[in-house]
Every structure is written in structure tokens, then in C-alpha cells.
VEXKOL-863812 format. One record per atom (N, C-alpha, C): x, y, z; residue in three letters. Coordinates in pm, whole numbers, padded with zeros to 5 digits, always signed. Layout:
N
XYZALA ...
***
This chain:
321
-02960-01840+00502UNK -02848-01745+00514UNK -02839-01662+00388UNK -02825-01533+00400UNK -02820-01447+00284UNK -02692-01468+00204UNK -02702-01434+00074UNK -02592-01458-00018UNK -02463-01392+00026UNK -02472-01265+00073UNK -02350-01195+00111UNK -02285-01260+00231UNK -02367-01310+00326UNK -02311-01379+00443UNK -02236-01503+00399UNK -02296-01577+00304UNK -02229-01696+00253UNK -02097-01658+00187UNK -02098-01546+00114UNK -01977-01500+00047UNK -01867-01473+00146UNK -01900-01406+00255UNK -01800-01373+00356UNK -01748-01498+00425UNK -01838-01592+00455UNK -01796-01711+00526UNK -01716-01807+00439UNK -01721-01784+00306UNK -01652-01877+00217UNK -01503-01850+00205UNK -01453-01747+00273UNK -01312-01710+00259UNK -01247-01694+00395UNK -01126-01740+00408UNK -01048-01718+00530UNK -00948-01608+00504UNK -00966-01495+00569UNK -00878-01381+00546UNK -00747-01398+00621UNK -00639-01345+00564UNK -00511-01345+00632UNK -00523-01258+00756UNK -00464-01298+00868UNK -00478-01221+00992UNK -00443-01074+00974UNK -00519-00987+01040UNK -00500-00843+01025UNK -00365-00797+01077UNK -00303-00873+01164UNK -00174-00831+01219UNK -00067-00824+01112UNK -00090-00889+00997UNK +00007-00885+00889UNK -00007-00760+00804UNK -00115-00685+00824UNK -00142-00568+00741UNK -00087-00440+00804UNK -00075-00336+00720UNK -00043-00203+00766UNK -00137-00106+00697UNK -00114+00023+00720UNK -00192+00126+00651UNK -00341+00117+00683UNK -00376+00142+00809UNK -00517+00139+00848UNK -00598+00239+00767UNK -00720+00198+00732UNK -00813+00282+00658UNK -00937+00306+00742UNK -00971+00431+00763UNK -01094+00466+00833UNK -01201+00489+00726UNK -01306+00408+00728UNK -01414+00422+00630UNK -01505+00536+00673UNK -01512+00639+00591UNK -01599+00752+00619UNK -01739+00726+00568UNK -01790+00813+00484UNK -01927+00797+00436UNK -01933+00702+00317UNK -02042+00628+00308UNK -02074+00549+00189UNK -02211+00596+00141UNK -02226+00607+00011UNK -02347+00667-00042UNK -02408+00586-00156UNK -02539+00595-00166UNK -02611+00542-00282UNK -02602+00647-00393UNK -02541+00609-00502UNK -02530+00701-00614UNK -02649+00688-00707UNK -02626+00722-00832UNK -02733+00720-00933UNK -02784+00577-00952UNK -02914+00558-00940UNK -02976+00429-00966UNK -02956+00324-00858UNK -02897+00364-00745UNK -02862+00265-00641UNK -02952+00274-00519UNK -03070+00329-00533UNK -03160+00347-00418UNK -03199+00216-00351UNK -03200+00108-00428UNK -03242-00021-00373UNK -03129-00095-00301UNK -03010-00037-00299UNK -02897-00100-00227UNK -02877-00025-00096UNK -02898-00092+00014UNK -02885-00028+00145UNK -02740+00015+00169UNK -02719+00134+00226UNK -02583+00180+00256UNK -02504+00078+00338UNK -02572+00005+00426UNK -02503-00095+00507UNK -02440-00203+00420UNK -02509-00240+00311UNK -02455-00342+00221UNK -02336-00286+00142UNK -02347-00159+00105UNK -02235-00095+00036UNK -02113-00092+00128UNK -02136-00052+00254UNK -02027-00047+00353UNK -01963-00186+00370UNK -02046-00288+00383UNK -01994-00424+00406UNK -01909-00471+00288UNK -01956-00445+00165UNK -01881-00487+00047UNK -01749-00410+00036UNK -01752-00281+00066UNK -01630-00199+00064UNK -01530-00250+00166UNK -01574-00268+00288UNK -01486-00314+00396UNK -01427-00452+00364UNK -01512-00540+00313UNK -01469-00674+00277UNK -01359-00669+00170UNK -01379-00584+00071UNK -01282-00572-00038UNK -01150-00514+00009UNK -01154-00414+00096UNK -01032-00354+00148UNK -00957-00450+00239UNK -01031-00525+00320UNK -00966-00615+00415UNK -00904-00737+00348UNK -00941-00766+00224UNK -00883-00879+00151UNK -00749-00846+00088UNK -00709-00720+00085UNK -00586-00682+00016UNK -00463-00728+00092UNK -00349-00721+00025UNK -00224-00765+00086UNK -00165-00661+00182UNK -00200-00533+00165UNK -00131-00429+00240UNK -00220-00341+00326UNK -00351-00352+00313UNK -00440-00259+00382UNK -00545-00333+00463UNK -00592-00266+00569UNK -00710-00317+00638UNK -00784-00198+00698UNK -00909-00219+00726UNK -00992-00110+00778UNK -00991-00109+00930UNK -01018+00007+00984UNK -01035+00021+01129UNK -01153-00068+01171UNK -01138-00146+01277UNK -01248-00233+01322UNK -01377-00154+01346UNK -01490-00220+01321UNK -01619-00154+01335UNK -01639-00094+01475UNK -01595-00166+01577UNK -01616-00118+01714UNK -01540+00013+01737UNK -01418+00022+01684UNK -01338+00144+01698UNK -01400+00257+01616UNK -01443+00225+01495UNK -01505+00327+01409UNK -01633+00381+01471UNK -01718+00292+01519UNK -01844+00334+01578UNK -01822+00422+01701UNK -01726+00382+01785UNK -01696+00460+01907UNK -01648+00600+01869UNK -01562+00608+01768UNK -01510+00737+01726UNK -01621+00827+01674UNK -01715+00770+01599UNK -01825+00849+01543UNK -01920+00896+01653UNK -01951+00807+01746UNK -02043+00841+01855UNK -01985+00952+01943UNK -01855+00946+01968UNK -01791+01042+02058UNK -01739+01167+01987UNK -01763+01178+01858UNK -01709+01290+01781UNK -01777+01421+01817UNK -01699+01529+01810UNK -01755+01663+01822UNK -01830+01698+01694UNK -01918+01794+01705UNK -02000+01831+01589UNK -01916+01884+01473UNK -01800+01938+01501UNK -01715+01993+01396UNK -01615+01894+01340UNK -01608+01775+01398UNK -01511+01676+01352UNK -01548+01624+01212UNK -01447+01612+01129UNK -01464+01548+00998UNK -01420+01402+01009UNK -01447+01326+00906UNK -01400+01187+00906UNK -01248+01181+00907UNK -01183+01281+00845UNK -01037+01285+00849UNK -00988+01308+00992UNK -01061+01390+01069UNK -01026+01412+01209UNK -01036+01281+01286UNK -01143+01207+01260UNK -01162+01080+01331UNK -01054+00980+01292UNK -01014+00981+01164UNK -00907+00892+01120UNK -00778+00921+01196UNK -00745+01049+01214UNK -00625+01085+01289UNK -00636+01042+01435UNK -00755+01056+01491UNK -00774+01019+01632UNK -00747+00870+01656UNK -00781+00787+01561UNK -00759+00642+01578UNK -00631+00596+01507UNK -00549+00693+01464UNK -00418+00668+01402UNK -00428+00589+01273UNK -00533+00615+01195UNK -00546+00556+01062UNK -00472+00643+00961UNK -00410+00579+00864UNK -00332+00653+00765UNK -00418+00710+00652UNK -00535+00650+00631UNK -00620+00693+00521UNK -00766+00703+00567UNK -00840+00790+00497UNK -00985+00794+00511UNK -01044+00756+00376UNK -01146+00672+00379UNK -01204+00622+00255UNK -01350+00663+00243UNK -01387+00712+00127UNK -01526+00745+00094UNK -01566+00662-00027UNK -01692+00622-00033UNK -01735+00536-00143UNK -01879+00564-00182UNK -01908+00535-00306UNK -02045+00541-00356UNK -02062+00435-00463UNK -02188+00406-00495UNK -02220+00305-00594UNK -02324+00362-00691UNK -02302+00340-00820UNK -02399+00377-00923UNK -02445+00251-00995UNK -02570+00250-01036UNK -02625+00134-01107UNK -02700+00182-01230UNK -02671+00118-01343UNK -02748+00141-01465UNK -02788+00005-01520UNK -02912-00032-01496UNK -02966-00161-01539UNK -02877-00276-01492UNK -02797-00337-01583UNK -02720-00456-01542UNK -02578-00423-01498UNK -02543-00294-01494UNK -02403-00260-01463UNK -02394-00180-01333UNK -02298-00221-01249UNK -02274-00154-01122UNK -02133-00094-01124UNK -02124+00030-01081UNK -01995+00097-01072UNK -01969+00138-00927UNK -01854+00100-00875UNK -01812+00139-00740UNK -01707+00250-00751UNK -01724+00352-00670UNK -01633+00466-00670UNK -01569+00480-00532UNK -01438+00495-00529UNK -01365+00508-00404UNK -01277+00633-00408UNK -01281+00710-00299UNK -01185+00818-00279UNK -01105+00787-00154UNK -00973+00783-00168UNK -00883+00752-00058UNK -00805+00879-00024UNK -00822+00929+00098UNK -00757+01053+00139UNK -00648+01022+00241UNK -00526+01067+00215UNK -00418+01039+00311UNK -00415+01143+00422UNK -00322+01128+00514UNK -00316+01215+00632UNK -00282+01360+00598UNK -00229+01382+00477UNK -00199+01519+00434UNK -00315+01583+00359UNK -00426+01509+00346UNK -00543+01562+00278UNK -00541+01545+00128UNK -00450+01465+00076UNK -00443+01440-00069UNK -00533+01324-00108UNK -00609+01342-00214UNK -00706+01241-00258UNK -00653+01158-00373UNK -00689+01030-00373UNK -00674+00944-00489UNK -00812+00885-00517UNK -00849+00883-00643UNK -00983+00837-00682UNK -00971+00715-00771UNK -01055+00616-00743UNK -01058+00494-00824UNK -01200+00447-00845UNK -01219+00368-00949UNK -01351+00312-00976UNK -01337+00173-01035UNK -01445+00097-01026UNK -01446-00037-01082UNK -01586-00077-01121UNK -01595-00164-01222UNK -01725-00207-01274UNK -01745-00356-01250UNK -01872-00394-01241UNK -01909-00535-01239UNK -02052-00547-01290UNK -02075-00643-01376UNK -02210-00667-01427UNK -02292-00742-01324UNK -02420-00711-01320UNK -02513-00777-01226UNK -02580-00892-01301UNK -02538-01014-01269UNK -02590-01131-01340UNK -02689-01212-01258UNK -02697-01186-01128UNK -02774-01275-01040UNK -02913-01217-01011UNK -03012-01302-01031UNK -03152-01267-01008UNK -03212-01367-00910UNK -03285-01317-00812UNK -03352-01404-00716UNK -03493-01349-00693UNK -03591-01436-00711UNK -03732-01396-00696UNK -03765-01275-00783UNK -03707-01272-00902UNK -03736-01165-00995UNK -03664-01035-00968UNK -03577-01031-00868UNK -03506-00909-00832UNK -03356-00928-00847UNK -03287-00820-00879UNK -03142-00826-00891UNK -03078-00848-00755UNK -02977-00934-00752UNK -02898-00958-00631UNK -02763-00889-00652UNK -02734-00793-00566UNK -02621-00705-00589UNK -02491-00749-00523UNK -02497-00840-00426UNK -02382-00864-00339UNK -02254-00902-00413UNK -02264-00997-00505UNK -02144-01042-00576UNK -02088-00930-00662UNK -02176-00860-00732UNK -02131-00748-00816UNK -02070-00637-00731UNK -02127-00612-00613UNK -02072-00510-00524UNK -01927-00542-00486UNK -01903-00664-00445UNK -01768-00703-00404UNK -01671-00694-00522UNK -01713-00746-00638UNK -01625-00741-00755UNK -01593-00597-00794UNK -01695-00512-00796UNK -01673-00373-00836UNK -01582-00303-00737UNK -01600-00328-00607UNK -01514-00264-00507UNK -01372-00321-00511UNK -01356-00449-00542UNK -01222-00503-00559UNK -01150-00431-00674UNK -01221-00413-00784UNK -01160-00346-00900UNK -01134-00199-00871UNK -01225-00135-00798UNK -01203+00005-00759UNK -01082+00017-00667UNK -01066-00080-00577UNK -00953-00080-00485UNK -00821-00097-00560UNK -00817-00191-00657UNK -00697-00207-00739UNK -00666-00077-00813UNK -00771-00012-00861UNK -00755+00112-00937UNK -00701+00225-00850UNK -00756+00241-00729UNK -00715+00352-00644UNK -00577+00330-00583UNK -00544+00204-00554UNK -00413+00173-00497UNK -00306+00165-00605UNK -00347+00128-00726UNK -00252+00118-00836UNK -00174-00011-00836UNK -00237-00118-00791UNK -00170-00248-00782UNK -00271-00356-00819UNK -00243-00431-00924UNK -00335-00535-00970UNK -00311-00671-00905UNK -00214-00679-00813UNK -00179-00808-00753UNK -00228-00822-00608UNK -00304-00726-00559UNK -00335-00722-00416UNK -00430-00832-00370UNK -00489-00907-00466UNK -00580-01016-00427UNK -00527-01153-00468UNK -00404-01158-00517UNK -00353-01284-00569UNK -00325-01388-00462UNK -00322-01346-00335UNK -00299-01440-00226UNK -00430-01504-00179UNK -00544-01455-00229UNK -00674-01505-00187UNK -00716-01628-00269UNK -00819-01701-00225UNK -00870-01814-00306UNK -00905-01769-00447UNK -00907-01863-00539UNK -00918-01834-00682UNK -01036-01743-00715UNK -01151-01768-00651UNK -01271-01691-00685UNK -01259-01543-00648UNK -01159-01509-00566UNK -01138-01370-00528UNK -01010-01311-00588UNK -00943-01388-00674UNK -00823-01337-00741UNK -00865-01258-00865UNK -00933-01149-00839UNK -00991-01070-00946UNK -00887-00989-01020UNK -00915-00961-01147UNK -00831-00875-01229UNK -00907-00748-01262UNK -00837-00641-01298UNK -00909-00522-01347UNK -00993-00558-01469UNK -01104-00490-01485UNK -01193-00518-01598UNK -01245-00386-01655UNK -01210-00359-01780UNK -01260-00239-01845UNK -01406-00254-01885UNK -01480-00145-01884UNK -01620-00150-01924UNK -01630-00162-02076UNK -01718-00249-02120UNK -01729-00280-02263UNK -01875-00280-02305UNK -01903-00218-02419UNK -02036-00221-02479UNK -02030-00301-02608UNK -02128-00389-02625UNK -02144-00458-02752UNK -02223-00366-02845UNK -02161-00330-02955UNK -02225-00239-03049UNK -02310-00311-03150UNK -02319-00254-03267UNK -02403-00311-03371UNK -02335-00425-03445UNK -02413-00485-03534UNK -02362-00589-03623UNK -02400-00545-03764UNK -02300-00495-03836UNK -02323-00429-03964UNK -02350-00534-04073UNK -02457-00514-04147UNK -02499-00609-04251UNK -02485-00543-04388UNK -02392-00592-04468UNK -02371-00539-04603UNK -02406-00645-04707UNK -02517-00625-04778UNK -02558-00723-04880UNK -02482-00705-05011UNK -02424-00586-05030UNK -02339-00555-05146UNK -02409-00580-05280UNK -02542-00562-05283UNK -02622-00575-05406UNK -02609-00712-05472UNK -02585-00812-05389UNK -02582-00949-05442UNK -02724-00986-05486UNK -02744-01034-05608UNK -02880-01059-05657UNK -02954-01171-05585UNK -02881-01270-05538UNK -02945-01383-05470UNK -02940-01357-05320UNK -03047-01297-05271UNK -03048-01249-05133UNK -03065-01364-05035UNK -02987-01362-04929UNK -03004-01458-04820UNK -03117-01412-04729UNK -03181-01510-04665UNK -03288-01477-04570UNK -03232-01397-04452UNK -03108-01421-04416UNK -03045-01345-04307UNK -03046-01195-04335UNK -03041-01159-04463UNK -03038-01018-04500UNK -03176-00962-04531UNK -03278-01049-04533UNK -03412-01002-04565UNK -03464-00907-04458UNK -03438-00942-04332UNK -03474-00853-04221UNK -03346-00825-04143UNK -03269-00730-04193UNK -03137-00703-04136UNK -03144-00662-03989UNK -03246-00589-03951UNK -03256-00540-03812UNK -03266-00656-03714UNK -03353-00751-03746UNK -03373-00867-03657UNK -03246-00950-03652UNK -03186-00978-03768UNK -03063-01057-03772UNK -02950-00988-03697UNK -02941-00857-03714UNK -02833-00782-03652UNK -02844-00786-03499UNK -02964-00765-03445UNK -02981-00772-03300UNK -02952-00912-03247UNK -02994-01012-03322UNK -02966-01150-03282UNK -02815-01174-03278UNK -02744-01120-03375UNK -02598-01136-03377UNK -02532-01062-03261UNK -02581-00940-03231UNK -02524-00864-03118UNK -02548-00936-02987UNK -02667-00993-02971UNK -02697-01071-02850UNK -02604-01193-02843UNK -02575-01253-02957UNK -02484-01368-02960UNK -02342-01327-02921UNK -02300-01209-02964UNK -02170-01157-02922UNK -02167-01142-02771UNK -02273-01082-02715UNK -02280-01060-02570UNK -02274-01193-02494UNK -02349-01292-02539UNK -02352-01422-02470UNK -02214-01485-02462UNK -02136-01468-02568UNK -01999-01523-02567UNK -01905-01435-02487UNK -01921-01304-02498UNK -01827-01210-02436UNK -01831-01215-02284UNK -01947-01244-02225UNK -01957-01241-02078UNK -01876-01352-02012UNK -01820-01444-02091UNK -01731-01545-02034UNK -01593-01488-02003UNK -01565-01368-02051UNK -01434-01307-02028UNK -01426-01245-01889UNK -01309-01262-01825UNK -01282-01199-01696UNK -01218-01062-01711UNK -01186-01024-01834UNK -01111-00901-01856UNK -01197-00779-01882UNK -01329-00800-01892UNK -01419-00690-01923UNK -01545-00699-01839UNK -01599-00582-01805UNK -01731-00572-01743UNK -01825-00529-01854UNK -01918-00615-01893UNK -01989-00599-02019UNK -02134-00557-01998UNK -02170-00447-02059UNK -02307-00401-02059UNK -02392-00492-02148UNK -02512-00528-02103UNK -02599-00604-02192UNK -02664-00509-02293UNK -02731-00567-02392UNK -02784-00487-02503UNK -02893-00391-02454UNK -02975-00437-02360UNK -03082-00351-02308UNK -03024-00229-02238UNK -02916-00248-02163UNK -02852-00134-02094UNK -02791-00039-02195UNK -02729-00094-02298UNK -02674-00009-02405UNK -02783+00078-02465UNK -02898+00017-02495UNK -03006+00093-02558UNK -03064+00197-02462UNK -03060+00166-02331UNK -03109+00265-02234UNK -03016+00385-02227UNK -02885+00364-02250UNK -02792+00476-02258UNK -02832+00569-02372UNK -02860+00510-02488UNK -02903+00591-02601UNK -03027+00672-02566UNK -03122+00606-02497UNK -03247+00673-02464UNK -03224+00791-02369UNK -03132+00774-02274UNK -03102+00881-02179UNK -03056+01007-02254UNK -02980+00986-02361UNK -02932+01099-02441UNK -03025+01130-02559UNK -03147+01071-02551UNK -03250+01096-02653UNK -03203+01059-02793UNK -03126+00949-02799UNK -03088+00892-02929UNK -03179+00772-02953UNK -03275+00790-03041UNK -03375+00686-03066UNK -03357+00629-03207UNK -03426+00519-03232UNK -03428+00457-03364UNK -03286+00428-03414UNK -03202+00378-03325UNK -03066+00340-03364UNK -03073+00216-03452UNK -03011+00221-03567UNK -03011+00108-03659UNK -02892+00018-03628UNK -02920-00097-03569UNK -02815-00186-03522UNK -02733-00245-03637UNK -02792-00248-03758UNK -02723-00310-03871UNK -02637-00212-03950UNK -02627-00087-03901UNK -02545+00014-03966UNK -02431+00056-03873UNK -02324+00113-03927UNK -02213+00157-03841UNK -02259+00259-03738UNK -02196+00257-03622UNK -02230+00352-03516UNK -02199+00494-03561UNK -02289+00585-03528UNK -02268+00725-03563UNK -02172+00790-03464UNK -02121+00906-03501UNK -02031+00980-03412UNK -02101+01017-03282UNK -02230+01050-03291UNK -02304+01087-03169UNK -02323+00968-03077UNK -02343+00849-03133UNK -02356+00728-03050UNK -02226+00701-02974UNK -02114+00708-03044UNK -01985+00680-02981UNK -01950+00786-02877UNK -01982+00911-02909UNK -01957+01019-02814UNK -02040+00999-02688UNK -02165+00956-02705UNK -02252+00932-02591UNK -02197+00819-02504UNK -02149+00711-02564UNK -02093+00601-02486UNK -01972+00647-02406UNK -01893+00736-02461UNK -01780+00792-02388UNK -01826+00872-02267UNK -01942+00933-02276UNK -01996+01008-02162UNK -02024+00917-02044UNK -02047+00788-02072UNK -02068+00688-01967UNK -01938+00620-01927UNK -01826+00671-01974UNK -01694+00614-01944UNK -01677+00472-01997UNK -01746+00440-02106UNK -01726+00310-02169UNK -01585+00308-02229UNK -01511+00202-02201UNK -01371+00195-02242UNK -01347+00113-02368UNK -01436+00015-02393UNK -01417-00073-02508UNK -01548-00091-02585UNK -01534-00110-02715UNK -01649-00123-02804UNK -01627-00247-02890UNK -01721-00340-02887UNK -01710-00467-02957UNK -01824-00478-03058UNK -01790-00498-03185UNK -01896-00501-03286UNK -01859-00599-03398UNK -01956-00620-03490UNK -01934-00716-03596UNK -01975-00663-03732UNK -01925-00730-03835UNK -01959-00698-03974UNK -01984-00828-04049UNK -02089-00830-04132UNK -02115-00944-04220UNK -02128-00890-04362UNK -02035-00931-04449UNK -02028-00883-04587UNK -02060-00997-04683UNK -02164-00981-04764UNK -02199-01084-04862UNK -02102-01083-04980UNK -02078-01202-05032UNK -02024-01215-05167UNK -02113-01314-05242UNK -02075-01359-05356UNK -02167-01438-05438UNK -02212-01568-05372UNK -02121-01638-05305UNK -02154-01771-05253UNK -02148-01783-05102UNK -02107-01677-05034UNK -02091-01686-04889UNK -02099-01546-04829UNK -02058-01535-04703UNK -02053-01405-04638UNK -01930-01402-04547UNK -01857-01293-04552UNK -01736-01277-04470UNK -01771-01205-04341UNK -01732-01266-04230UNK -01766-01211-04099UNK -01639-01162-04030UNK -01655-01049-03960UNK -01544-00995-03882UNK -01599-00946-03749UNK -01534-00984-03640UNK -01564-00931-03507UNK -01448-00842-03466UNK -01480-00723-03418UNK -01378-00620-03395UNK -01384-00569-03252UNK -01271-00569-03185UNK -01257-00509-03052UNK -01184-00377-03067UNK -01246-00270-03016UNK -01186-00138-03027UNK -01183-00070-02892UNK -01083+00014-02873UNK -01078+00101-02756UNK -01156+00227-02789UNK -01233+00274-02691UNK -01317+00393-02711UNK -01265+00506-02623UNK -01236+00618-02685UNK -01183+00732-02611UNK -01238+00861-02670UNK -01320+00929-02591UNK -01378+01056-02633UNK -01450+01046-02768UNK -01524+00937-02784UNK -01602+00920-02906UNK -01526+00867-03026UNK -01397+00840-03010UNK -01315+00787-03118UNK -01278+00642-03087UNK -01278+00558-03190UNK -01241+00419-03168UNK -01106+00388-03231UNK -01032+00303-03161UNK -00902+00256-03207UNK -00907+00104-03205UNK -00895+00042-03321UNK -00907-00103-03330UNK -00789-00171-03262UNK -00822-00265-03172UNK -00720-00337-03097UNK -00699-00479-03149UNK -00809-00542-03194UNK -00799-00682-03236UNK -00917-00716-03325UNK -00897-00807-03419UNK -01005-00854-03505UNK -00997-01005-03520UNK -01110-01065-03552UNK -01115-01207-03584UNK -01206-01224-03704UNK -01163-01306-03802UNK -01236-01320-03929UNK -01278-01464-03952UNK -01391-01479-04022UNK -01439-01610-04060UNK -01531-01600-04180UNK -01567-01716-04234UNK -01655-01721-04352UNK -01780-01800-04317UNK -01896-01741-04346UNK -02025-01809-04328UNK -02069-01861-04463UNK -02080-01992-04474UNK -02111-02053-04603UNK -02258-02086-04621UNK -02337-02069-04517UNK -02477-02106-04523UNK -02567-01995-04474UNK -02681-01982-04538UNK -02783-01886-04496UNK -02862-01947-04382UNK -02796-01956-04266UNK -02854-02028-04154UNK -02827-01951-04024UNK -02933-01922-03950UNK -02925-01839-03831UNK -02837-01901-03723UNK -02853-02030-03699UNK -02778-02096-03593UNK -02630-02109-03629UNK -02602-02133-03756UNK -02461-02141-03798UNK -02396-02003-03791UNK -02475-01899-03819UNK -02424-01764-03802UNK -02390-01738-03656UNK -02480-01778-03565UNK -02456-01758-03422UNK -02330-01831-03378UNK -02313-01954-03424UNK -02194-02032-03386UNK -02066-01962-03430UNK -02067-01907-03551UNK -01948-01838-03600UNK -01926-01708-03525UNK -02032-01635-03499UNK -02023-01511-03421UNK -01956-01538-03287UNK -02001-01642-03218UNK -01948-01669-03084UNK -01806-01724-03089UNK -01775-01801-03191UNK -01637-01849-03208UNK -01542-01732-03227UNK -01579-01639-03314UNK -01491-01525-03342UNK -01485-01428-03224UNK -01596-01415-03150UNK -01596-01329-03031UNK -01498-01382-02927UNK -01500-01512-02905UNK -01407-01572-02809UNK -01262-01559-02857UNK -01245-01565-02988UNK -01110-01550-03042UNK -01059-01408-03022UNK -01143-01308-03051UNK -01097-01170-03044UNK -01075-01126-02899UNK -01149-01188-02805UNK -01132-01155-02663UNK -01040-01253-02591UNK -00983-01348-02666UNK -00890-01448-02609UNK -00955-01530-02498UNK -01083-01560-02513UNK -01154-01641-02413UNK -01121-01788-02435UNK -01064-01851-02334UNK -01032-01993-02342UNK -00896-02023-02401UNK -00834-01926-02469UNK -00706-01954-02533UNK -00595-01970-02432UNK -00596-01891-02324UNK -00492-01904-02223UNK -00496-02039-02157UNK -00620-02089-02131UNK -00633-02221-02067UNK -00576-02330-02155UNK -00605-02320-02287UNK -00554-02424-02376UNK -00401-02420-02387UNK -00347-02298-02380UNK -00201-02284-02392UNK -00127-02349-02277UNK -00195-02362-02161UNK -00127-02416-02044UNK -00149-02565-02027UNK -00228-02625-02117UNK -00254-02769-02105UNK -00127-02851-02133UNK 
***
């Protein structure tokens, strides 16, 4: 049985008779980088996400298909929605960039007014060497649905695995290495580029435990730079204005990075969460620690501890114990 089928069978939906505001699903499209996702799978994930909400449900497939088959050549999807007495028409598309999937929804009411929403989900599942999109599709469409409807509680009545929250897109940036001309150089600073990438990867490994962000992996981040012909980015130096501006072009909402500052006997570490808007960053939260040893694994442990602290990963669970 395919993964998406298992996903659908794993949930019992509230009866449709409890819902209002019928939605007629119009066109669904493969956007940028989504050629390998069949439109039928996009449609299924969209419909599944809409039907799980507290207030909305889609026109049944049999009714939708009949309306499309019997439509006049001049009929629009909005015309078909009116014919079946649906209050909204929905259009959707999906974009993919390496490990990140973005779902886009346009909801048109009976007066022809549009509302637009989007949602992100990272693609973590691989099968037989290929990306498996189903889980990411549903998550992204759930977040897009919350965004377009303007209600973050519409899935709270569902089983825990489907009680999704909005998630802002986040890029893990560089890990700045400042030796500060300390005469006794640590091995960690001997090859700053290698150490810095290792630290950024460590940040990513810890950050993906958060439910509050959809996180680009490091390879996807670097592919963004390449698309804008930004090459030879030095991960151990502060991000340039052009790098930050480029990330904003991809609608990245949050930027997470680190700093390691040497002093005579140790190194001071800081992990920083910032909001990114039009190439400008605004610091939202920081976490600080001291690295007392020139040791790669101890550095990784501190990086991940501070990353979880700055993103509040695990802290809510402990507070409720």
C-alpha cells in the first residue's frame, strides 16, 4: 500500500454533515521544480487538507467530475462552483526546491474576491533513493490552508499527528569564526571553512526537531546562492547584504546562525535567531555558551544545545511535566 494511502487510512475524519462552506477545487498545477509530482497527488493532498478542517469541506469528487464533464466550453471553475452551490473555488500549485516544498492556495469567493495563502514543509522521506512527497504535501497544504483561512486552530480536533501549526521558512546561515589574533591557535580555527560548515550542519540537525519552522537544509541554501550566481560564499564570515537580499527573494522568513569567538583559554559561542525581511535581519532570540576545549564533538554538542535553547525545542515539554 502506498504511503499516501496509509496516511489517509490512518485518520477518521469528522462527518462532512458537520461542515459548511463547500469548496470547489479548480485547477491544481505543478509549479517550479515539481514536475515529478503528479497533479493527481497534488489534488489528493489538497482535498485531504481541506476536508480535515473544522469549517470547510470540498465538493465530492463525483459531483466535481460530473460538473466538469457537462460544462460548456465557456464555463470557468467559478461558474461550476456556482452550479453546484459551492461558496468557494480553490486553485493550488506546488513548488519544490531540493528539500523544501511550498504549497500555494488561492481561494475565490462567490463575489470573485481572492485570498492567497502558502505553506512550507521540508521533504525528509526517501524511498529507493527518491524523495517521497506525500507527507510534505499534506503538511504544506495544511499550513497553506491555515494561512489562507486565517485560523491556526482548524486542525486541533484531529489526531495529534495532524494537529499542525504554522511554520515559517528558516535558513541556517553561516557559523562565524573569530580567532581574535589569539597566539595559541585551536585546531578548530586552523581550517575555519570546514569547522564552520560542520557547525552549520550541526545547527540544522538540531533545528529540524522544531515544529515551528520549515527548515531548508544546507545544500538547498547553497543552491539558492547558485541560482543567483552567488558563488564562493564563505560560511565562516558574516552574511553579506547580497546573500540576505537573495534569501528574501525566496521568501525566507527566519535566519539562524552562529558565532564562535576565541579568548585566551576558551571560546564564546552564540546561536542567533533572526527575522529576515527584505534583506534585513532583526534579532529575535539568542543563546550563549562557553566552549572550553578544542574538540569538534564537544563543539557540536554545545552548538546543538544552544540551538535547541534558542528555538525552544523541548522546553515546553519539560515545563508541563
